[in-house]
C-alpha positions in Angstrom: 98.3 92.7 103.7 96.2 94.5 101.0 95.6 92.6 97.7 93.6 93.4 94.6 91.8 90.5 92.9 89.6 90.1 89.9 88.4 87.1 87.8 90.3 84.6 90.1 93.7 86.4 89.8 95.7 88.3 92.4 96.5 91.6 90.5 98.6 93.3 93.3 99.6 92.6 96.8 101.8 94.8 99.1 102.2 96.1 102.6 103.4 99.5 101.2 100.1 100.8 99.9 98.9 104.4 100.2 95.2 105.3 100.9 93.9 108.4 99.1 90.2 109.4 99.0 89.2 105.8 100.0 91.3 104.1 97.3 94.1 101.8 98.0 97.1 102.6 95.8 99.6 99.8 95.2 103.3 100.4 94.5 104.3 99.5 90.9 106.6 96.7 92.0 103.5 94.9 93.7 101.7 94.4 90.4 101.4 91.1 88.7 102.3 92.8 85.4 101.2 90.0 83.1 97.5 91.1 83.7 98.0 94.8 82.9 97.7 96.3 79.3 98.3 100.0 78.7 95.1 101.9 77.8 94.9 105.2 75.8 92.4 106.5 78.3 93.3 109.5 80.5 91.5 111.7 83.0 92.4 114.8 85.0 92.1 115.3 88.8 92.5 119.0 89.8 94.9 118.2 92.8 96.6 114.9 91.6 97.3 115.5 87.9 96.5 113.4 84.8 95.7 109.7 85.3 96.6 107.0 82.9 94.7 103.7 82.8 95.3 100.0 82.4 92.9 97.4 81.0 93.1 94.1 82.9 93.3 90.8 80.9 92.7 87.8 83.1 91.9 84.3 81.9 90.6 85.7 78.5 88.4 88.3 80.1 89.0 92.0 79.7 88.1 94.8 82.2 88.6 98.1 80.3 90.2 100.9 82.2 89.9 99.0 85.6 93.2 100.4 87.0 94.7 103.8 87.0 97.8 105.6 88.0 99.5 109.0 88.0 102.9 108.8 86.2 103.4 112.5 87.2 101.7 114.1 90.1 101.1 117.6 91.5 103.0 118.2 94.6 100.1 117.3 96.9 99.9 113.8 95.5 103.6 113.0 95.3 103.1 109.9 97.7 101.1 108.1 95.0 103.2 108.9 91.9 103.3 105.7 89.8 101.0 103.8 92.3 98.1 102.0 91.0 94.4 101.9 92.2 91.5 99.8 91.1 87.7 100.0 90.4 85.2 98.3 88.1 84.6 95.2 90.1 88.2 94.7 91.3 88.0 93.6 95.0 90.6 95.1 97.3 91.0 93.1 100.6 93.1 93.9 103.6 93.9 90.6 105.3 
């Protein structure tokens, strides 16, 4: 089962992930929400839409903008609407 880990914490774990462009997107209900802090950062993907970001706060360490999601998607990306992906040192394993 895929799981995302950083700084000793499991951030997300689910069998219902979606893979897009080599990234594993976790459903929102799979998140350990206590580690996620809304970020004002956004970016735009031409075919997915506007991404929003989360900072991760784990054991006193902050990883800025290390998770992203698309609250609204363009039609081609509907399967990942609201799903969260990671980067910036977050390890995603598929056990």
